[in-house]
N, C-alpha and C positions, 0 to 999 in steps of 0.2 A: 574319239580322238579325230581330229582333222587329218585327212589323208594327205601325206606330204609328197605326192609322186609329181615329179616335174614333167612337164609335157615335152615330148621329143619332136621338135620340128623337123621336117624332112631336110636332111642334109646329104647332097649328092656325094660329098667326099667321105661320108661316114665309113663306108665299106673299106676304105683304105686304112683307116685308123684301126679297125677291128677291135674296139673296146666299147664296153657297155657300161653306163652308169645307172645303178639302181638307187633311187632315193628312199631312205627309210624314214619312218615316222618315229620320233622319240616319245615314248610312252612314260612320262614322269620320271625320267632318267632310269627307269627299272628295265625296259627292254626296248629293243630297236627292231622294227620290222618293216618290210617293204612288200609290194604286191608282184606276184608273178601269175602267169596263166598256163594252165595245162589243157591240151586237147585241141580238137578241130571240130567245131568253132571253140575259141578259147573260154575256158571256165577260170574265173579270177579267185586268187587266195592270198591272204596275207600270211607271210612266213617270217620267222625269226631266222636271220642269217647267222648261223652258229658255227664258229671255228672250233667248237669243243665236241662236235659230233660229225659223222659222215653221211648220214642217210637224209634223203628228201622224203618227207610223208605229209599227207593232208587227210582231213576227215573224209570219209565216203558215205554214200547212201546206204551202205550195208551196216553202218554203225548205229547202235541204239543207246550208247552212253549219253549221259547228260551233256558232256563236253562237246558231243557231235551236234546235239539239238540246237546249241547257240552259235554255231560256226558254220561257214560254208562247206558244202560237201560235195565231193566230186562224184559225178554220175558217168561211169564209163560208157553206158549205152548211148550217151549223147554225143560221144567223140568218134569220128570216123577213123581216126589214127590210132586209137587205143588198142593195145594187145595185152592179154593176160600173160603173167608169168606163171611158173609152176611151183612157186615156193610161198610159204607163209613167212610172216615177218614178226619179230617181237624185239622191242627196243626198250631197254631199262634206262630210266633217268633217275636223278638223285631222289626225286619225289614220287616216283610211280612209273608205270610202263604204258606203252602203246602196243597192240597187237594188231595184225591185219594181213593183207595179201601183197604180193608185188605185181606190178603191171608196168607197161612202158607206153610212153606218148611223147608228143612234142611239148617241151617245157620252154616258156619265153621268160627270160629274166633280163631286165635291164635293156631291153632292145635286141637281145640276142636270143635267136630261136634254136633250141638244142633239140635235135631229132632223136627219137627212140631212147629217150632217158628213162631208165628204171626208177620207179619211185614206190612208196608204200601207200596203200588205200587202207586207212584205220578201219578196224572192226570194233575194237574196244579201245578207250582212252581213260587214263587215270583222272580221277575227279578234280585234281589241281589244274588240269588243262581247260576246265569249264572257265576258269578266271583268267586264262590267257587272253591277251587282246588279239594275238595272232591265231590264225587257223591252224597252221602247221610249223614245221621247222624244216629249213634247208641246211644240211650239214656241209661245212667247208673243211673239215679235216681230212685225213688220208684214208685211202681204201682199206688199209691193213686194219682199221678198227671199225669198218662199215659192217653192220649186221647183214648176214647173207653174202658178205663179200661183193656187195652191189657197187659198181663204179660210181663214184660221187659226180655230181653235177659239174664241178669245174674240171675234173678230168676229161669228162665227155667233150666240153668246149674246147680243150687243148687238142684232143684226138680228132675232133671234127674241124679243126683249123679255124675255129671262130674268134680266137683271141690271137693278136699278134705277139704278145708276150705271155709266157706262163706264170703270170702274176695277177694277184687281185690286191686291192687295198681298201682300208676301212678308216672312215672318219666318223667319229661320234661326237655329236653336239652335246653341250651340257645346259644346265639351267632349264630343262624341259623344251629348249629351243629346238626348232626344226632344221634342216639342212644336213642331217646325217646321210652318209652314202656308202655304198660299196661300189668300186670300179673294178670291172672285170677286164683284164687285159691291159691295165695301166695304172698310172697314179694320177692324182689331182693336186697339182702344186699350189693351187690356192688354199689348200687346207693344212699345209705344213710350212714351217720356217727352217732354215739352216740346212744341213746335209742330213742324208739318211744313214744311220749307223746299222751295218749288217751284222747279224748274230746267227751263227750256224745252228741248225737244229741238232739236239742230242738224240732225238728219236722222232722218225717221220711217222707218227701215229696221230697223237695230237700235235698241234704246233708247239712242241716241246723244246725248251732251251735250258742251258745251265745257269742257275743263279748262284752268285758267289756269296752274297750276304744281303741282309737287311739292316740298314744302319740309321742311327739318329745322332747328329753331330759327331760322326766318326766313330761312335760306339755301336758295336754290333749288338743288335737286340733280337734277332731272329735269323734263322737259316744259317746258324754257325757252322763254318766248315764246308758250306755249299749245300745246295739242293737242286731239285728239279722244279721247273715252273712251265706252265702252259699259258699262251695268250688266247683267251677265251671271250669272244664277243657274246657268248650266250649265258655268261655269268655276270650278274650286276656288280658284285662286290670283289674285293681282293680276299681270297680265302687261303688259309693255310692251316697247318696242324694246331690243334687247340692250344697246346702249351706255348707254341710261338706266338700265335695270335693274342693270347692273354696277356703275355709279355709286352708285345708291341702296343696293345691297347692301354696297359697301365703306364708305359712309357710316355705316351702322348697325353695322358691325364683322364682317360676314360674309366668309368665304373660300369661294370657289366651287371645288367639287371637279370631277373629270374629267367626271362625268355632268351637270354643270350645276347642281347643287344648292348652295344658298348656306347653308353650314354656320356655326352659332354655337355657343359654349359655353353650355350651358343655365344655368350659374350667372351668366351676364352679362344675362339677361333683365331683371331689375330696373333695370339702370343703362343699358339701351338707350334710345335717344331715340324720341319720338313722330315719326310721319310725317304730314304735313298735306297732303291733297289739296284744292286750292281749285277748286271747280266753280262756274262762273258767278258768281264774286265771294263764294261762301260757303265757309268753311273746314270741312273734315271731317277730324278727327284720329283717327288709328289708332295705339294704343299697342303696344309691344313684345309685351305679353301676347296681343295679338290677331294680330299679324303673325308670330309665331314659333310653329311647331308643334313639339311634343314627341313623340317615338316611342321605342320600345326602342333604335333605333340612333342616338339623339341629337336634337339640335335643328337645324332649318333655317328660313329665313325663307319667307314665303309671296309672295316677289316672284320671278316667273318670267320667263324670256326669251321674247320673242315674235319674235325674229329681226329681220328688216328691216321687218316690219309696223309702220306708224306708229300704228295704233290701240291705245290702251290698254284693257285689259279690267279692269274693277273686278268681280271675282268674288266668291266666297263669303266670302272673307277680309275683304272690305269690307262686305258685305251682313249678315254677323253683327254688325258694329258698328252699322249703320244700317238700320233698318226702311225698306222701300222700296215706294213707292205708284206704279203706273203708270197714268196716265190717257190712254186711247187717243183721246179726243175733243179735249181741249185740247192733247194731245201734250206732256205734262210728266211729269217724274218728281219725286215727293216723297220726300224723306229726313228721318228723325227718328231720335234716339238709340234704339237697340234696348233693350227691357226684358225 
């Protein structure tokens, strides 16, 4: 995949803005990752910017898993600013885990240099990570759900006074195009239209909010009576409880195959209905052109089964439609039509 990092021309006024923009590469609309560096001199890594988790970790030279062998590995002995922590680290993901050690070092993200950031150096990685384009993960959720209670990167940026506002915002491009970005300390008005609608968090763990309903043509098809949802850049689909998702998929005309994929006829996309997610009284509509993905093997919806988990995940399918602003201080999420 072509690396989509913008060059940062020297800008003498930049320190007054104190915001940093991190360009992300769009990997076939499945994940979005950007380059950071760790250490002195800097060692570069691609990471998924994940608002659904809170730790930063990268592969290390101490890891023998297959997933580490085909990714960049951090070598602490080559960094003059590295310090070991005194804890081990274990992080569970939906499809496996990562274990390792904690250390701290200078982390550079989007032109912002964060000193003494605690991060994980992997020692073992689940086999699914072998197939990740990115080397590691940079979590952007709250410290309350961080493994080992590690202070997340964005908190450190705020504490060290590196951002002028305690916000970061995310633009995700569609159709496998480049241009996706995370802006730390501000927003990018070229990537949204209209006003930003602010929604208070119901829990400062994930970026979690109240969802009132999921409707089609005014008819409630899922999340009846309300439910909880998280805005998660690290999940490619919109995920919900299996019964709700099955109902939603049948309403839009999809049939679910053995592997759980909701298949639709590509020719039906123009006639398929909009799906409206009402968040804290505000309607956010996602058209079929956005929730159906087309590949060589046909078309499927972006509504995935989350099993018995009651938490809805509004992943990349949703964020591609709505520019997202995350305010860590007021604990709000802002959403505006993506442009």
